[in-house]
Structures are given as structure tokens and as C-alpha cells.
N, C-alpha and C positions, 0 to 999 in steps of 0.2 A: 439059767433055762429063760430064755425069751416067750411071752406070751404076747399076739398079735391082738388089738383090737378094733375093729371097724365099724363103720356105723353108716347108715343112710335114712334119710327122714323121712322115706315116705316105702310103703309098700312094695310099687313100681319100679324104683330106681333099682340100680344093680352098685350087688357089691364086686364085682369081678376086680375092675380096676385098682380099690386097694389092697383085696387080698394079695392080687400079681406082685403089688410093689411090697407087700409085706415077705411072702415067699420067695420074693427076691433078695431080700434085707437078708436070708437065713431063719425066720422063722417057720418051725414046723407046721404044714393047713392044719394039723389036726389040735395045733395049740392057740389056732386063732378063733377069737370068742367075734359076734358078730349082732346087731340090732338091726331091725330095719324100723325106726321110730324116730319123734323127732328132739332134738339134742335139749328142749326145753322140758321134755318128760323128766319127771324125777327116778321116776321107775324105768330102768333097761335092766330086763334081764341078762342078756347077754355079760354088760358090766357088773352088773351085781355078781354075776360067777364068777367071772374072770377076779374080781377082787377078794372072794373067798378062797378060789384056787392061789392067790401070790404065796410065794414062799421066802424068808431073807435069801437074799443073790439073786431073785428074778429080776428079768426087765419087761415093762411093760412098752409094747411097739406099735406105735400109732404112723399113718401117714400124714396125717395132719395134727393139730392139737384141735380144730376144732370141731374133730370127728370122737374125741374125749369129754371136753367141754363146753357147754352150752355159754360160758361166759368166762371172762378173767378169774372172777372170785369162784365161782364152780370148775375150775380148772386149779387153781389155789386150793381148792379142798380136797378135790381128789389127787394130788400129789403128795398133798400132807397123809391124807391115807396110803398110799402107795410107800412115802418112806419110813412110816410107821410099823408094816410089813414089813421094812429093811428089804424091798426092792428099789430099781428107779423106774423112772421114763426117759423113753425116747422118740424123738418124734423125725419120721423120715426126712420130711420139708421141708420142716425149719433147721434141721442138724442141729437140733437139740438133744444134750445127753444128760441128764439130773445124773450120773453117775460119774459125772467127772466133775474136776472144781469150778471149771468153764460156768458149766450147764448149771451146778446149784447156785451160783453168783447171780447168772442171767435170773432165776426162780425169784431167789431174794430180793431182787430189783424189782420184778414184778408184781410180789407181795406188797414192797412200798409203795410204788404206785398205785396199786389198790386200794391199799389203805389210804391214801392220800385223798384218792376221788373219792372215797366213802366219806371221809371228814368234810371235804367241800360240797358235798350233795347235803347232809346234814348241816352245815353250817350255812348253803343256800334258801335250804325248808325252812330251817329257824328265823333267817333274816326273812322272809315271802310270808309268815304266821306272822310275827312281830309286827309289820308293814302294816299288811291286811287288820290288825288289830286297831292299829292308830287309825287307818282310814275307818273306823265302825264295824267294819266287815265280820261275819262270825264263821273262821274257819273250820271245817270239818263237813261232814255229809252234810247234804241241803235236807232241812227240815219237811218231814212228811206230811206236813198241816200247812195248808196254803193260808196266806195272810186272812181270806172269809171265817176257814175252818176254824183257824186260830180264834179269831173273834167269839165263836158259836162256843167253845171248849173252854174259854174263860166264862160266861156266863154262866156254866152247867160246874164246873171246879168252883165257883164261888157256893154253889149252892150245898149246903153240908148231906143234903136229903138223898143228892144223885148221885147212887157208886159207883166208884169210879171202873166196875168192870162195866157198866153200860157206857160210859163214856168210850172207852177203851174199842168195845165192839161196834159202838155206833159209827165212830170215825176211825176205826181198821188203823190202829196205833199201838204200840206197847205201854205200859206203865213208863217207862224208862224216856219214851220222847214226850213225855206229856211233863215228870217231872223235870225234865231237861228245858223243856217251855216255859213251865209256870212256874216250878220250884214245889217245895213239899210241900203236904197238904193237911195242915196238924187238925182240923176237926173231923167229929166222929162220923163217920158214914157210915150209910146202912149196908155196905155191904160186906160188914162186918169190923167194928174196931175202930181205934185211929188208922191212919191211913198216911203218917208224918212218913218223911222220908228218911228212916234212920238206918 
């Protein structure tokens, strides 16, 4: 059985053209699931209902692939879930059909390209971080403490009579930020016991 899926990004857009294309391709109008929501949203009620309705031998029909997935990786994940249910995918615009050997081959190629791209991004990120470290930069989130505040905190941090709780409240930072900037504080503090970062 064919199950259709149509999506528009906002509530004021219309689904008519997609629905007409799906019914023209033989999909029963009562079997068309719709969403009026951005593809970037993880929760799409219509799509979730369609996925729950899938049975072995069914085919999900979409007007265009971008109506189904918000990215290549998202699309590949959805196709894997569709195939795991024993169903297939057909896109009218791209004339792609995963129930055929050619369609399955194309999707495996898409998957290989996406994995390759993921690897390139990972390599570029690691190379960028390494280059930043060589230049003396500290990659990551910018410190919540300015240079002036950090100087004051160092003075208080060195005084074991000043509770960490007091420093945290005064400078509106977390203990984690203090430990990251200043290292463990091993002296006993007045806010209760040893404050070592253990």
C-alpha cells in the first residue's frame, strides 16, 4: 500500500500542490499524512504517525525528498527506519524508488557520500583545534571571567578562608568554571571541608 507524506514549513503555506501530485500518483487521499512545520523540527506529528502506520510491503511516497528529510543524514536515517519496517520510499520529483535495485544503489551511494562528508568535517575540526593550540589559543567556549575578574578571583582563590560558594555567587560563575580556569583548590575552605577537584 502507498502512504503519502506532504509537508510545508509554515502554517500559512498550502499543501494542495503536493497532495495533488501524490493523489495523481495513485495515493489514496485518506493515506496522506501531513505536517505544517519546519523540517528542522525533530518532532513532526504527521511523519511520526506515518512511521507508526508502516507495514511490510508499504511504500512511502513524497513529492520531493526535501519534504521528508531536513538534511541528507536525516533523510538516510528515515530511509533506514522505513526499510527496517519492511517498506520502501518513492520520490516523484527525483524519480527515486528504493523498492528497485537502482533506487537502493543510489541510496547506498548517498549514505557513503554522507559518511565521507562527516569524516571530512571531523578531520577539519580536529586540524583546526590542533592549529589553534599551536598558536596558543584555547579552543572552546569563551571564559565567563574577564581578565580583570580573573585577577580578583585568583586573589580570593588563594585565600583558604574565602569559601568557594562566596566566589561563585560574587562572580556568577560555576565551580566548574573556577576549576577550569584555576585548577583544583586543595586547601580546606570555610564552606565545608576540602575543596579539591577530585
